[in-house]
Structures are given as structure tokens and as C-alpha cells.
C-alpha positions as CSV (number, residue, x, y, z in Angstrom):
1,M,0.9,-8.2,-55.3
2,A,4.5,-9.2,-54.5
3,S,5.1,-10.1,-50.9
4,A,7.8,-8.5,-48.7
5,R,9.7,-11.8,-48.7
6,L,9.9,-11.8,-52.5
7,K,10.9,-8.2,-52.6
8,L,13.7,-8.8,-50.2
9,T,14.8,-11.9,-52.1
10,L,15.0,-9.9,-55.4
11,S,16.8,-7.1,-53.6
12,Y,19.4,-9.5,-52.3
13,A,19.8,-11.1,-55.7
14,A,20.1,-7.8,-57.5
15,F,22.7,-6.6,-55.0
16,L,24.8,-9.7,-55.4
17,M,24.5,-9.5,-59.2
18,V,25.6,-5.8,-59.2
19,A,28.5,-6.7,-57.0
20,G,29.5,-9.5,-59.3
21,V,29.4,-7.3,-62.4
22,L,31.4,-4.6,-60.6
23,L,34.0,-7.2,-59.7
24,L,34.3,-8.3,-63.4
25,A,34.5,-4.7,-64.5
26,T,37.3,-4.2,-62.0
27,V,39.2,-7.1,-63.5
28,W,38.7,-5.6,-66.9
29,V,39.8,-2.1,-66.0
30,F,42.8,-3.0,-63.9
31,L,44.0,-6.2,-65.6
32,L,42.8,-7.1,-69.0
33,R,43.0,-3.7,-70.5
34,Y,46.8,-3.8,-70.1
35,V,47.1,-7.1,-72.0
36,P,48.2,-6.4,-75.6
37,E,46.0,-7.2,-78.6
38,Q,48.7,-9.0,-80.5
39,G,51.1,-11.8,-79.3
40,L,54.7,-10.8,-78.7
41,I,57.7,-13.2,-78.7
42,A,60.3,-12.0,-76.3
43,P,64.0,-13.0,-76.8
44,G,65.8,-14.7,-74.0
45,S,66.9,-12.4,-71.2
46,G,67.6,-12.5,-67.6
47,N,69.7,-15.1,-65.7
48,P,69.0,-17.7,-66.8
49,P,67.6,-16.5,-70.2
50,V,63.9,-17.3,-70.8
51,D,62.1,-17.3,-74.1
52,G,58.3,-17.1,-74.0
53,V,55.0,-15.8,-75.6
54,F,53.0,-13.1,-73.9
55,P,49.2,-13.7,-73.6
56,V,46.8,-12.0,-76.0
57,R,43.7,-10.1,-74.8
58,S,41.3,-11.9,-77.1
59,E,42.5,-15.3,-76.0
60,L,42.1,-14.3,-72.4
61,L,38.6,-13.0,-73.0
62,R,37.6,-16.2,-74.9
63,A,38.7,-18.3,-72.0
64,F,37.5,-15.9,-69.2
65,A,34.0,-14.9,-70.5
66,P,32.2,-18.3,-70.4
67,R,33.5,-19.0,-66.9
68,A,32.5,-15.5,-65.7
69,A,29.0,-16.0,-67.1
70,A,28.8,-19.4,-65.4
71,V,29.9,-17.8,-62.1
72,L,27.3,-15.0,-62.5
73,A,24.6,-17.6,-63.2
74,L,25.6,-19.6,-60.2
75,L,25.7,-16.4,-58.1
76,L,22.2,-15.5,-59.3
77,V,20.8,-18.9,-58.2
78,F,22.7,-18.8,-54.9
79,S,21.4,-15.3,-54.2
80,L,17.8,-16.2,-55.0
81,V,17.8,-19.3,-52.8
82,G,19.8,-17.7,-50.0
83,G,17.9,-14.5,-50.1
84,W,14.6,-16.4,-49.9
85,I,15.8,-18.3,-46.8
86,L,17.3,-15.2,-45.1
87,A,14.2,-13.1,-45.8
88,G,12.0,-15.8,-44.4
89,R,14.1,-16.0,-41.2
90,M,14.1,-12.2,-40.9
91,L,10.4,-11.8,-41.4
92,A,9.4,-14.7,-39.1
93,P,8.8,-12.3,-36.1
94,L,6.6,-10.2,-38.4
95,T,4.6,-13.2,-39.3
96,R,4.0,-13.9,-35.6
97,I,2.9,-10.3,-35.0
98,T,0.6,-10.5,-38.1
99,A,-1.0,-13.7,-36.8
100,A,-1.6,-12.1,-33.4
101,A,-3.2,-9.1,-35.1
102,R,-5.6,-11.4,-36.9
103,L,-6.5,-13.0,-33.6
104,V,-7.2,-9.6,-32.2
105,G,-9.3,-8.7,-35.2
106,S,-11.4,-11.9,-34.5
107,G,-12.1,-10.7,-31.0
108,S,-9.4,-12.6,-29.0
109,L,-7.6,-10.1,-26.8
110,A,-5.9,-12.7,-24.5
111,H,-3.3,-13.8,-27.0
112,R,0.3,-12.5,-26.4
113,I,3.3,-12.8,-28.7
114,R,6.0,-13.0,-25.9
115,M,8.9,-12.9,-28.4
116,T,12.2,-14.0,-27.0
117,G,15.8,-13.6,-28.3
118,R,17.9,-10.5,-28.8
119,R,16.3,-7.1,-28.4
120,D,16.0,-5.7,-31.9
121,E,13.4,-3.7,-33.8
122,F,11.0,-6.7,-34.1
123,R,11.4,-7.5,-30.4
124,E,10.5,-3.9,-29.5
125,L,7.5,-4.0,-31.8
126,S,6.4,-7.3,-30.3
127,D,6.7,-5.9,-26.7
128,A,4.8,-2.8,-27.7
129,F,2.1,-4.9,-29.3
130,D,1.8,-7.0,-26.2
131,A,1.6,-3.9,-24.0
132,M,-1.1,-2.5,-26.3
133,L,-3.1,-5.7,-26.1
134,E,-2.9,-5.8,-22.3
135,Q,-4.2,-2.3,-22.0
136,L,-6.8,-2.9,-24.6
137,E,-8.0,-6.0,-22.8
138,S,-8.1,-4.2,-19.5
139,H,-10.1,-1.3,-21.1
140,V,-12.6,-3.6,-22.8
141,A,-13.1,-5.6,-19.6
142,E,-13.6,-2.3,-17.7
143,Q,-16.1,-1.0,-20.3
144,R,-18.1,-4.3,-20.3
145,R,-18.2,-4.2,-16.5
146,F,-19.2,-0.6,-16.5
147,A,-21.9,-1.2,-19.1
148,A,-23.3,-4.1,-17.1
149,N,-23.4,-2.1,-13.9
150,A,-24.8,1.0,-15.6
151,S,-27.6,-1.1,-17.2
152,H,-28.4,-2.6,-13.8
153,E,-28.4,0.8,-12.1
154,L,-30.5,2.4,-14.7
155,R,-33.0,-0.5,-14.7
156,T,-33.6,-0.2,-11.0
157,P,-35.3,3.3,-10.9
158,L,-37.4,2.3,-14.0
159,A,-38.5,-0.9,-12.3
160,I,-39.4,1.0,-9.1
161,T,-41.4,3.5,-11.1
162,R,-43.3,0.8,-12.9
163,A,-44.0,-1.0,-9.6
164,L,-45.4,2.3,-8.1
165,L,-47.6,2.9,-11.1
166,D,-48.9,-0.6,-11.0
167,V,-49.8,-0.2,-7.3
168,A,-51.5,3.1,-8.0
169,R,-53.5,1.6,-10.9
170,K,-54.7,-1.4,-8.9
171,D,-55.6,0.8,-5.9
172,P,-57.3,4.0,-7.0
173,A,-57.8,5.0,-3.4
174,S,-54.0,5.2,-2.7
175,D,-52.5,8.4,-1.6
176,R,-51.6,10.3,-4.7
177,A,-49.4,12.8,-2.9
178,E,-47.2,10.1,-1.5
179,L,-47.0,8.5,-5.0
180,V,-45.9,11.7,-6.6
181,E,-43.3,12.2,-3.9
182,R,-41.8,8.8,-4.3
183,L,-41.9,9.1,-8.1
184,H,-40.1,12.4,-7.7
185,E,-37.4,10.8,-5.6
186,V,-36.9,7.9,-8.0
187,N,-36.8,10.3,-11.0
188,T,-34.2,12.4,-9.2
189,R,-32.0,9.4,-8.7
190,A,-32.3,8.4,-12.4
191,I,-31.4,12.0,-13.5
192,D,-28.4,12.1,-11.1
193,L,-27.2,8.7,-12.4
194,T,-27.6,9.8,-16.0
195,E,-25.7,13.1,-15.4
196,A,-22.9,11.2,-13.6
197,L,-22.6,8.7,-16.5
198,L,-22.4,11.6,-19.0
199,L,-19.8,13.3,-16.9
200,L,-17.8,10.1,-16.6
201,S,-17.9,9.6,-20.4
202,R,-16.5,13.1,-21.1
203,G,-14.1,13.3,-18.2
204,D,-11.1,13.0,-20.4
205,R,-11.7,16.2,-22.4
206,V,-10.0,19.0,-20.5
207,T,-8.9,22.6,-21.1
208,R,-5.9,24.5,-19.7
209,D,-7.3,27.3,-17.6
210,P,-5.7,28.6,-14.4
211,V,-7.6,27.1,-11.4
212,D,-7.1,27.5,-7.6
213,L,-8.1,24.4,-5.8
214,S,-8.5,26.3,-2.5
215,L,-11.3,28.4,-4.0
216,L,-13.0,25.3,-5.3
217,A,-12.7,23.7,-1.9
218,E,-14.3,26.8,-0.2
219,E,-17.1,26.8,-2.7
220,A,-17.8,23.1,-2.3
221,A,-17.7,23.4,1.5
222,E,-20.2,26.3,1.4
223,T,-22.5,24.4,-0.9
224,L,-22.4,21.2,1.2
225,L,-22.6,22.9,4.6
226,P,-26.4,22.4,5.1
227,P,-26.3,18.5,4.7
228,A,-23.2,18.5,6.9
229,E,-24.9,20.4,9.6
230,Q,-28.0,18.3,9.3
231,R,-25.8,15.3,10.1
232,R,-24.0,17.2,12.9
233,I,-20.7,16.9,11.0
234,T,-18.0,19.5,11.3
235,L,-16.7,20.7,8.0
236,E,-13.4,22.5,8.0
237,V,-11.3,24.0,5.1
238,T,-7.6,24.7,5.9
239,G,-4.4,25.5,4.0
240,G,-3.5,28.0,1.3
241,A,-3.6,28.5,-2.4
242,A,-3.2,25.5,-4.6
243,P,-2.8,26.7,-8.3
244,A,-3.4,24.2,-11.1
245,A,-4.2,24.2,-14.8
246,G,-7.2,22.4,-16.2
247,S,-10.9,22.5,-16.6
248,A,-12.6,24.6,-13.9
249,E,-15.9,22.7,-14.3
250,L,-14.3,19.2,-14.0
251,L,-12.0,20.2,-11.1
252,A,-15.0,21.8,-9.3
253,R,-17.0,18.5,-9.7
254,M,-13.9,16.6,-8.5
255,V,-13.7,18.6,-5.3
256,T,-17.5,18.5,-4.7
257,N,-17.6,14.8,-5.1
258,L,-14.8,14.3,-2.7
259,V,-16.4,16.5,0.0
260,Q,-19.8,15.0,-0.6
261,N,-18.4,11.5,-0.4
262,A,-16.6,12.4,2.9
263,I,-19.9,13.7,4.3
264,V,-22.0,10.7,3.2
265,H,-19.5,8.1,4.4
266,N,-19.1,9.4,7.9
267,L,-20.3,8.8,11.4
268,P,-24.1,8.9,12.0
269,S,-23.5,12.0,14.1
270,G,-20.6,14.1,15.4
271,G,-18.1,13.3,12.6
272,T,-15.7,15.6,11.0
273,V,-14.6,16.4,7.4
274,T,-11.3,18.2,6.8
275,V,-10.4,19.7,3.5
276,H,-6.8,20.9,3.1
277,T,-5.1,22.6,0.1
278,G,-1.6,23.6,-0.5
279,T,1.6,23.0,-2.6
280,D,4.3,20.5,-2.3
281,G,7.2,21.2,-4.6
282,D,5.9,21.5,-8.2
283,S,2.5,19.9,-7.2
284,S,-0.7,21.3,-5.9
285,V,-2.3,19.1,-3.2
286,L,-5.9,18.6,-2.2
287,R,-6.5,16.4,0.8
288,V,-9.9,15.4,2.1
289,A,-10.2,13.3,5.3
290,N,-13.2,12.2,7.2
291,T,-14.2,10.1,10.2
292,G,-16.2,7.0,9.8
293,P,-16.2,3.2,9.9
294,R,-12.9,1.4,9.4
295,L,-12.2,0.2,5.9
296,A,-10.5,-3.0,5.0
297,P,-7.2,-2.3,3.2
298,D,-8.2,-4.6,0.3
299,L,-11.4,-2.6,-0.2
300,V,-9.8,0.8,-0.6
301,P,-8.3,0.2,-4.1
302,T,-11.7,-0.8,-5.5
303,L,-13.5,2.4,-4.4
304,T,-12.5,4.2,-7.6
305,E,-14.3,1.5,-9.7
306,P,-17.7,2.5,-11.0
307,F,-20.6,1.6,-8.8
308,Q,-18.4,0.5,-6.0
309,R,-19.5,1.6,-2.5
310,G,-17.6,1.5,0.7
311,A,-19.3,1.2,4.0
312,E,-23.0,1.5,4.3
313,R,-24.2,5.0,3.8
314,V,-26.2,6.8,6.4
315,R,-28.8,9.0,4.9
316,T,-31.8,10.9,6.1
317,D,-33.9,12.4,3.4
318,E,-31.4,11.9,0.5
319,H,-31.8,9.3,-2.2
320,P,-29.3,6.5,-2.5
321,G,-26.0,7.3,-4.2
322,V,-25.1,5.9,-7.6
323,G,-21.6,4.7,-6.7
324,L,-19.9,7.0,-9.3
325,G,-18.4,9.7,-7.0
326,L,-14.9,8.4,-6.7
327,A,-14.9,6.9,-10.2
328,I,-15.6,10.3,-11.6
329,V,-12.8,11.8,-9.4
330,H,-10.4,9.2,-10.6
331,R,-11.2,9.9,-14.3
332,I,-10.8,13.7,-13.8
333,V,-7.5,13.3,-12.0
334,R,-6.1,11.0,-14.7
335,A,-7.3,13.5,-17.4
336,H,-5.3,16.2,-15.7
337,D,-2.1,14.0,-15.4
338,G,-2.4,13.9,-11.7
339,T,-2.4,11.2,-9.0
340,L,-5.1,10.0,-6.6
341,D,-4.2,8.3,-3.4
342,L,-6.7,6.6,-1.1
343,V,-5.6,5.6,2.4
344,P,-7.7,4.3,5.3
345,G,-7.7,6.7,8.2
346,P,-5.9,5.6,11.4
347,A,-9.1,5.7,13.4
348,G,-11.5,5.0,10.6
349,G,-12.8,6.9,7.6
350,L,-10.8,7.6,4.5
351,V,-8.0,10.1,3.5
352,V,-8.0,11.1,-0.2
353,T,-5.1,13.0,-1.6
354,V,-5.1,14.6,-5.1
355,R,-1.8,15.9,-6.6
356,L,-1.9,18.0,-9.7
357,T,1.0,19.8,-11.5
358,A,1.1,23.4,-10.3
359,R,2.6,24.7,-13.6
360,L,2.1,22.9,-16.9
361,T,4.6,23.4,-19.6
362,G,2.8,21.4,-22.3
363,P,-0.7,20.4,-23.3
364,L,-2.7,18.1,-21.1
365,T,-2.7,14.5,-22.1
366,P,-6.2,13.0,-22.2
367,R,-6.3,9.2,-21.3
């Protein structure tokens, strides 16, 4: 199989040879064709009179043809050598990109081309390749971290279940009702974690249905009102309509997770959770704020990472959280081409703001 460099070299040589032949043909058409076939002796004329012999076409061809052939041969050699060198120089950036692609194929994602020089097509391809590698490395690292954390979280309830069963087997006189209750709690936690992982894995597949975030906020507040009252937390829903387009199921889970997270991460008693909906220009806004312990500014950006937990949760009869609430929210917001902002509250707690496009003119872009 011929390489691109060889093809370019042959193309350069063929182009120069065609140009040389056309040049010789031009000489023939516009010069040699007007030379007579037979020699003519012209008598003296002019001032002073000049006698001479006009050139003959055959003699000119006999003298011109060997030299023209030698020039064409020299041109062929020059075009092949020069074309090979020029093709090598032009394809050098592509060689670097190919080498980087081979490194990626071997599993090395840290390599970057970082091509310098003028911004041409190869430079743009190199920059795009480096950007792709950076995103790919980030995604792979995130997936590895997520898989490690998920394995740890899934192993915990299984280990607890085995420990409870071992205790019950060694102590037949133990309270079976208490064992069943604890096993039920551990199993519930494992199911919730599994469902959260499944939702997180399909959070980038969305539809384009009309959704009102204010209605979803009211439904979430009504559903989560009993645990809020149990903690003596005031739950308020304010604002107006907030139309958006997307998956009603995923957006409902997003709102529910935000409100539940605001309730869980709150004061032990007497706290507040405020849910506000409305529009701001072309965006629909959902804002959930709560009271609670102060959060360090450097901790807030990490709360959307899977299995990251903020302040210590205060729970009564609930099982521990799985640390995927805000991670799921972040994934759903990104799938709807929205933005998610987390800001520490001035007196403690967290203020979460979600902005979604109120009217979509094109299809949603899964990420």
C-alpha cells in the first residue's frame, strides 16, 4: 500500500512533468510551427544590406529535441526528490498526531502534542486532539474514581449483612425481630444505592417534554413534608411558573434530590428550607436554600462529585445517605444543557441554583 508521502511525491512529479510538456507544446505551437521546412536564401536588403540563410524546422527540432528531453529528465528527478522532501515536511505534523494516537491506543492518556507554529489545518487538528485527550483523561479518571467509590459503597451493606448473619448463627438466642429490622434497613440502603447508580448511569438520556419546575417543586415539598416536620424544619415554596423542556422523570428526581438534600443537611431542629421558582430572561430558575452548618468555600465545588458528603448529616430513623444526591442533580442539569451553581449561605447552609432554558429551539445535547 502506497503511503501518503509517496502519493504526494508522485503527484508533484506528475504536475511538474505535465507543466514541462505543456511548455514545450507552447513552444511548438507558437514558435516552431512558423519556421519553414526548407531553407531560404534571402538577397541583401535593408541599410546596410544583409545576406543570410533562414533556419529550417527540421534542423531546429534536431538541435532542440535532445536538450528538451534532457531538461524533462532533469525536471523529473528534481520533482521526485523535491516532492519527497516537501511531502515529508508537510506530513511531519500528521506523523506526530499519529504517534500520539498510538500512545493513546496503548493506554497512555497523559501525552499531549502541543504543536507550535502557524495556525493551519494541522495545528487546528492537533489542538482538537489535545482537547479530546484532556476530556477523555478527565472522564476516565472520573469513571475510575466513581467505580472505586461505588464498589466500596456497595461492599459496605453486604459486609454488614454478613456480619449480622454471622452473629445470629453463632447466637441462636438473639432477638430475631431486631435482626430482621436491621437487615431490612441495610437492604433498603443497598437498594437505594443501586437505584441511584442506575439513574446516574442513564442521566444523559433525556426527552423534550414541556415541564413546569414550579409544579415539580410543589410535589417534592408535599412528598418531603413529613420528614421536614419531624425535624421541625420549615419548608416553603415560593415564586411562580418556571417552564422548561426535558424529561419530567429526571427533572422531578432533580428537584426531589435538592429538597431532600436541603432537609438532610440542615440544623438539628428549627431550620428552614426555601424553594423558589421563576424565570430570568430566557432561563427558568429553581433555587433551593437551607440553613445549616457553615461550609468551607473549597468544599462546595466537590459536593457534586459522586459519594461526596458535606457536613455531618443529622438523621433520626433514616438510613445513611449514599452521597449521590447532588451528583445526580449535576448529571441531570448537564443533560438538559443547564447550569448548576452552589454557593455557601451567608449564615450557613447552601444555596443551590439551577438554570434551564425556558424555550428550546433545537434538540437537547446529551453529554
